[in-house]
Every structure is written in structure tokens, then in C-alpha cells.
N, C-alpha and C positions, 0 to 999 in steps of 0.2 A: 504493500500500500504506500509505503514511503516513496517509492519510485513514481507511482501514479501522482501523488501530491506534487512531487518535484516537477514532473512534466507539465501538469496543469498550471502550476504557478508560473513556470517559465513561459508557457504559452500565453498567459494573460499579459505579460510584459510586451509581447509582440503583437498579439491579436487586437488589443484595445486601441492602440494608435491606428492600426489598419482600419478598424471599424469606424473610428471617428472621421478619418480622412476620406474614406470611401463614401460615408454618408454626406460629407460636404460635396464631393463630386456628384453625388446623386441629385442634390438640390439644384446644382448648376445645370446639369444635363436635363433634368425634368423641366426646367424653365426654357430649354432650347439652346443653351450655350455649352459647348464642349470646353471642359477645363482640364487640359493636360498640364497646366502649370502647377499642379498639386505638389510636385517635387520642390519647385522653387518656393512655393508658399510655405511648405513645411520647414524649409531651411531658414526663411526669414522669421517664422514663428519661433523656431528653436533658438535662433540667434538672439532675438529680442528678449525672449523669456529667460534664457540662461544669463544674458548680460544683466538683466534686472536682478536676478538672484545673486550674481557675483557682487553687485554693488551694495545690496541691502541685506545680505545674509548675516551680517554682524549686528544689524539693527532690529530686523524682524525675524522671528524664529518659527520653524515648523510649518504646519499646514497653512496658516494665513499667508506666509511668504509664497507658497506654491500657488495658492488661489490668486493672489495678486499678479504673479508672474504669468499665469494663464490668461488673465485679463489683458495684460500688456501684449502677449502673443496675439490674442484675438484682435486687438487694435491694429497691430502691424499687418495682420492678415487682411483686414478691411482695406487698408491703404493699397496693398498689392492687388487685391481683387478689383478695386475700383479702376485701376489702370487697365486690367484685362477686360473689365466690363465696358469701359469707354471705347476701347479699341474694337471690341467685338460687336457691340450694340450700336453705338453712335457712328463710329467710323466704318462699320461693316467690314472690318479687316478679317482676313483668314484667321479663324479661331485657333487653329493648330499652330500657325506661325506666331501669333501673339503669345500663346502659352509657352512655346519653345523659347521665345525671347526672354520671358520671365525666368524660365529654368536656367538659362545661360547667365542672366543678370544676378540671380540670387546668391550663388556661391561666391562669385567675384566680389559682390558688395560685402558679403559677410567676412570674407578674408581681408579685404581692404580696411573695412571699419574696425575689425578686431585688432589688426596690426596698429592702426592709428591710436586706438583707445589704450592698448597695452603699452605702446610707446610713451603715452602721456602718463600712465599710472605707475609703471615700474621700469621703463626704459628697455624692456627686452624685445619688444616689437614682434612677438609671436602671434600667430593667427588663432591660437587656441584660447577658449574662454573656460577657465576653471571655476568650479563651484563646489560647495560641500553638499553632499546628499544627506539632508536631515529630514527627509520626507518618508522614509520607510516605516511602515506600521508593522510591528512584530506581531501584534494580536489585537483585534477589535474587541473591546469589552463585551461580555455576554455572548455576542454572536460568534466569537472565536471559540467558544466552548461547545457549540453544537456538534454532535458526533458527525464525522465524515465531512459534511458540508462546511462546518466551521474551519476545519483545517484546509479545505480546498480553496475557499473564497475569502476567509476572514483572518487568515494568518499569513505573515510574510507577504504583505501586499502594499498597495499604494492607493491613496484616495482617488487617483485618476481612473482606477478600475471602475469604481462606482459612478464616477462622472461619465465614463463611456457608456455604461448601461442606461444612465439617465438620459443622455443625448439620444440614444436609440429609441427609447420610449417616446420622448418629446418629438423626435423626427417623424415617427409613425403617426402620432396624433395630429401633428400639424399637416402632414401630407394627405392624410385620408379622412380626417375628422373636422377640418376647418374650411371655411370659405377660401382663405388664402391658399391652402394646399390644392383645392380644386382649380382655382385660377392658375396657379403655377403649373399644374399638370396640363391644363388646357393649352397654355402658351407653348409647351413643349411638344404637344401633339398636333393641335390645329390652331395656330396663332391667328389666322384670318377669321376663323369662327369666333374666337375669344374677343378679338377686336370688334367684331360686328355687334356684340352685345355689351360693349362699353368697357371691356377690360383693357387696361393700359399695358400692352405687351412689353414695352420698354421697361416700365416700372417693375413688372413681375420678373423680368429677366435680370434686372439689376439686383433685386432681392435674392434671387437664386444664386447669383455669382458672389454676392457679399456673404451670404451664409456659407458658401463653400470656402471663401477666404477665412472666415472665422474658424470653422471647424478644421480646415487644413492647417492653419497656424497652430491651433491648440494641439492638434495631433502631432505636429513636429516636436513640441516641448514634451508631450506625453511619451513620445518615443525615446527621447534623450534621457529623461530623468531616471528610469530604472536600469538603464544599460551602461551608463558611463558618468563620470564626473568632469569630463572635458568635452566641450563642443568644438569640433574641428571643421566647421562649414560644410558638413555633409550629413545626410540622413540615410545613406547607404541604399539609395534607389527605392526607398519605401513609398515615395509618391507614385512611382510607376507601378509598383506592386499593388497599391491601393486602387489604381485604375483597373487592374486585372480583377481585383476583388469586386469592384463595382460591376464589371461586365459579367463575371461569373455569377454574381448575385442578382443579375437581371434588373438592376435599378429599383429593387424592392427592399425595404429595410430589413425584414427578417431573413431574407435570403442572403443579404449582404452580411448579416451577423454570422450565418453559417459559413460563408465563404471566408470571412475574416478569421474565424477560428481554424478553418482548414489550413489556410496559408500560414497563419500565425503559429500553428503547431509545427508545421514543416520548418519554419524559420527558427523556432525554439530548438528543434532537434539539431538543426545545422549549427547552432551556436553553442548548445550545451550537450552535445553527444558524448563528450568525454566524461560526463557524469552519469551516463547510462551504460552499465557494464556490458549489456548484450551488444550494443552498437560498437563499443570500444573494442570488443573482442573480434569483430569481423575484419577480414583482410581487405579493408577498403581504404583508399587514400583519403586524407583529411579534406582535400579539395572537393571530393564528391559530395560530402555533406554540405559544404558551403554553397555548392552549385545547385543542390537539390530543390530549394524553393523555386528557383527561376526556371529550371528544367520542367518541373511539374506545371508551372504557370504557362509555359509555351504549349505543353501537351493539352492542358485543360482548355485553353483558349482555342486551339485548333479544333477540338471536338465539340466545343460549346458554341462556336461562331455561327453555325447553321441555325441554332435555336435562339439567336440573339433577338431581344425585343427592345431595342433602344427606342427612346422617344422619337417619333417620326420627323419632327422638325429640329432635332438636336444638330447643331452645327450649321444650320441654314440661317443666314442673316435675314432679319425681317424689316421690311420697309412699310411703314404705316400709310404711305401715300399710294401703295399698290395693293389692289384687292384681287 
């Protein structure tokens, strides 16, 4: 059982950020805007969040510091998302090219800014942002004592795990139980029909992209916190993996949850296989485990592409003057 607990807990560290970022991409594409800039948004979110923690970790302690850092990340995500939204919606630029530009800009900006800030703070000029991980929760009171479930979900965890599940529930409620969600989905499927009944397609698409920016940036920090204490201007391709999760999850919240845990478990195995005796005993090169999540991603997408049910108007610029 201890091995099962270990695998599940490690999977949480990788699955939750995938879930959050993929849900962000879902809102954008459901509104009709393809957002492949999730990788860049994650990097900007992780950069701003870890930088905030680095500056204030001696003043603010524990979970309040992490919550504030998540809010800072979300704000940075809004700024980047607005750039993508303006290019895609107002300027009617190619959405893939706009997203690619952000993916190229984000790591360069993070490296440059980190070096400038570190040079001013301690004269070393490195691109790494170091912070203290004071956010680990050894055991949640009361809930951590529940047999089996307590050790699986409420021990050796982070508050970001519960934030991820809360975002999932809220995303489902907003998308399927509110007028906003109905209008958002309409703009991604039949924008002309939505416009004909008075729905502002531009506004709905802005909302979708902004939500994707918020969740993408939060997901960037959520990915960094449990895995390292040094941010080095990268999220290891997790934004692209989140796109695969979104496609595999067919743009639906609960399917995205399943896909996130499927890929997250593979990523956990690739990162923590040395702690699994059975895998460690196999005559397999270390690099195979590191490649495993991405190999499986390609295979899954190949077999899943024929059943893809992407929003019909996703990626197609909308002109309100044309019907």
C-alpha cells in the first residue's frame, strides 16, 4: 500500500497543474480562440509567482504567501492573455502564430528579467529564481486520519491540490450551468447565430482567453512549487502536454480530469521511477522513462484524432460586420 500512496501522491504533483492549464485552454477554445500559448503563459505565471515568493518569503509565511503568489501569477496571466486576445480577436491574426510568438517571448523575458533582478539584488546575475518551499502540508487535521483516503489525499500534499479540484468544479458549473457558459459555448460553435440574438462574440471570446490566461499562469506556479525550489525559465513542455490533455479530454471538464491524471501518472512514473522497485529492476534505460509521457501523448493523439470534437469555430476569426 505504501507504494500505491507514493505513486498517487507523486501523480497529484503533476496531474493538478495539467488539469488547471488544460481547463484554461478549454475556456479559450470553447469561446472560439485557439490558445497554444499555454506554455508561455505558464512560464510567465511561474516567473511572477516565484519572484513574488522570493521577495516576500521572509515577511509573509506559509499558505497566505502561496495564495498571494497565485494571485500575482493570475494577474500576469491576464496581461499575456490580453495580448493574445487582441491579436486574435481584434487584429484577426493567425491564432497559432500569435500563440507561438508568446511561447518564444516568455522564456526570453523570464531569463532577461531574472538576470537583471538578480544582478541588482546580489550581483550574481543568474537566471534562476530561488525560493524556500514552506508550503508542504504533512497532514491535514482530521481529514488526514481517514483510513486509506486520508493518506492518499490529505497527507504529504499541497493546498494547490484542493485548489485544482475546486477550479474543476467551478469550471463545470460555469460552462454548463450558467448563462455565461452557454454564450461562451455558442460563440465557439456558431458565432453568427450567437451574434444574431444579441451576444457580443468579441466580449465572450475575450472572457474565454482571459480565463485561460488566469488558469494557465496559476498552473505554471502550481507546477513549480512541489517539484523544485529554483525556477529556471522553463516548465518542461507542460503547456504543450496540457494541450494534449485538452484534446484527449475532448474539451469537456470531467474528461479533461481523467486525461490529466492519465498523463500526470505517466509523468510521475518518469520522474520518480527510481522509487518504484519493480521499474528500477527492469533492464530499461533511464531515458525511456523520461520519454514515456511524450511517446504515449503522440500515440494517444494519433488514435484519438478521428474522434476529435473540437468546437466548430475554434481558430476561425470572427468579423461582426459579416453574416
